[in-house]
C-alpha positions in Angstrom: 76.8 112.0 93.2 79.7 113.3 90.8 82.9 113.5 92.2 85.9 115.4 90.4 90.0 114.3 90.8 92.7 116.5 90.4 96.1 116.4 89.8 99.3 117.6 88.2 102.9 116.7 87.1 105.3 118.2 86.6 105.0 119.7 89.5 108.8 119.5 90.9 111.5 119.2 87.2 113.2 122.8 86.2 112.5 122.1 82.1 109.0 121.5 80.8 105.5 123.2 81.0 102.9 121.3 84.8 100.1 120.1 83.3 96.6 120.1 85.8 94.2 117.7 85.5 91.0 117.1 86.5 88.7 114.6 85.8 84.7 114.3 86.5 82.9 110.4 86.9 79.6 109.6 88.5 79.8 107.7 91.6 78.6 104.6 89.6 81.6 104.8 87.7 84.4 104.8 90.2 84.0 101.2 90.5 84.5 100.5 86.8 88.4 103.0 86.8 89.0 100.0 90.2 88.4 97.4 87.8 90.7 98.9 85.3 93.7 98.9 87.8 93.6 102.7 88.0 95.8 103.7 90.5 98.6 106.1 91.3 100.5 107.0 87.4 103.7 106.9 89.2 102.9 103.0 89.6 102.6 102.3 86.5 104.9 101.3 83.3 104.5 104.6 80.7 102.7 102.2 77.9 100.0 101.1 81.1 99.7 104.8 81.6 98.6 105.2 77.8 96.5 102.4 77.7 95.3 103.7 80.6 94.1 107.7 79.7 92.9 106.3 76.6 90.2 104.1 78.5 89.5 106.8 81.1 88.5 109.5 78.7 86.5 107.2 76.9 83.6 107.6 80.1 84.9 110.3 82.0 84.8 113.3 81.7 87.8 116.4 82.6 89.8 118.9 81.8 93.1 120.3 81.3 95.6 123.1 82.0 98.8 124.0 80.7 101.0 126.1 83.3 104.2 127.4 81.3 107.8 127.5 82.6 107.5 131.7 82.5 104.6 131.6 84.5 105.2 129.7 87.4 108.4 131.9 87.1 106.3 134.7 87.5 104.0 133.6 90.4 104.3 131.2 93.7 103.4 127.7 92.3 101.2 126.8 94.8 99.0 130.0 94.2 99.0 128.8 90.8 97.9 125.9 91.3 95.2 126.6 93.7 94.0 129.0 90.5 94.2 126.0 88.9 92.1 124.0 90.8 88.8 126.4 90.9 89.0 126.8 87.6 88.6 123.3 86.7 86.1 122.7 89.5 84.0 125.9 87.9 84.6 123.9 84.2 83.5 120.3 85.6 81.0 121.6 87.8 81.1 118.2 90.7 79.4 117.6 93.8 82.1 116.2 95.6 86.1 117.1 94.4 89.3 115.3 95.9 92.6 116.9 95.8 96.3 116.1 95.9 97.0 118.9 98.5 100.9 120.8 97.4 99.9 122.4 100.6 101.5 121.1 103.9 98.3 122.4 105.4 95.3 120.5 103.5 93.1 122.1 105.6 93.7 125.9 104.4 93.5 124.6 100.5 90.3 122.4 101.3 88.8 126.0 102.9 90.3 128.3 100.1 88.8 126.1 97.2 85.5 126.2 99.7 85.0 129.5 99.6 86.2 130.0 95.8 84.0 127.3 94.2 81.1 126.1 96.9 81.9 122.6 96.7 82.4 120.3 99.1 86.2 119.3 99.3 88.7 116.5 100.1 91.7 117.4 100.6 94.8 115.1 101.0 98.2 114.2 100.9 98.9 111.4 98.6 95.0 111.3 98.1 96.7 109.7 94.0 97.3 106.6 95.9 93.8 106.7 98.1 91.1 108.1 95.6 90.9 106.3 92.2 89.7 109.3 91.2 92.6 111.2 91.9 95.1 108.5 90.4 93.2 108.6 86.8 93.9 112.7 87.1 96.7 111.8 87.9 97.6 109.4 84.8 95.7 111.8 82.5 98.4 114.3 84.0 101.4 112.5 83.0 100.8 112.1 79.8 99.7 114.9 79.1 103.3 116.1 80.1 104.6 113.3 78.7 104.0 114.2 75.6 104.7 117.9 75.7 108.2 117.2 76.6 108.6 114.7 74.2 107.6 117.5 71.3 109.7 119.4 72.9 112.8 117.8 72.9 112.3 117.7 68.3 112.7 121.1 68.6 115.3 122.3 71.5 117.2 118.1 71.3 117.1 115.2 73.6 117.4 117.3 77.3 116.3 113.7 78.9 113.5 114.0 81.6 113.6 117.5 82.5 114.9 116.9 86.4 117.4 118.5 87.6 118.4 114.9 89.3 118.8 113.7 85.7 122.6 114.2 84.2 120.9 114.8 80.9 119.2 117.7 82.1 121.7 119.0 83.6 124.3 118.8 80.7 121.6 120.8 78.3 121.5 123.3 81.2 124.7 123.7 81.2 125.6 124.4 77.4 122.6 126.4 77.3 123.9 128.9 79.8 127.5 129.2 78.3 126.0 129.8 75.4 123.4 132.4 76.7 121.1 130.9 75.3 118.2 129.6 78.0 114.7 128.8 76.2 111.7 129.6 77.1 110.9 126.1 78.8 113.7 126.2 81.3 112.0 127.4 84.8 115.0 130.6 85.3 113.8 130.6 88.9 114.7 127.1 89.3 117.5 127.0 91.8 119.3 124.2 89.4 119.8 126.8 86.8 121.9 129.9 89.6 123.9 126.9 90.6 124.6 126.2 87.3 125.2 129.3 85.9 127.3 130.0 89.0 129.8 127.0 87.7 129.7 127.2 84.6 131.2 130.8 84.1 134.0 129.2 86.8 134.4 126.7 84.5 135.1 129.0 81.7 137.1 131.7 84.0 139.3 128.6 84.5 139.7 127.6 80.7 140.6 131.4 79.6 
């Protein structure tokens, strides 16, 4: 049996793309993932993620989709994810799919994907903690996104992690807003951008 695991990295940040990844392996190779120490990417150091991503790619087929901030601004993010899952499944052609569900009702996501692809689907919250093939997808997605973030920093300067909770990210956003040039790497519909825009305007008025 050919099993695919699907997960994403970068759903929540205010800066940068979202990477959706599917990993396909034979049922017999799942044990090999476990022996490598594959687990939820959030529980691994960046160095260990990079090491494991390289090893996973050696014997597992995978497919990546990069979703830009512009696409995220124009669409509902859960709708984007569902369509990415379908595209990945059609590309990898597994017998069974396991998806880390962003939908509050995993059964609804399961039904949607099965109707669109004709594949058997398991959709669960925190599937990356329970299914090693989803963990493998989370690792590759995270490594690929981190690489893209570093490339963006070379062009736009150091904006931190890209998450709204990061002071360095908020500082970069505030600077871009005051300069009147929010770059295309920012998700402009994110609530953080609106709040910072208003606050920056008020700060500007106070200084005048």
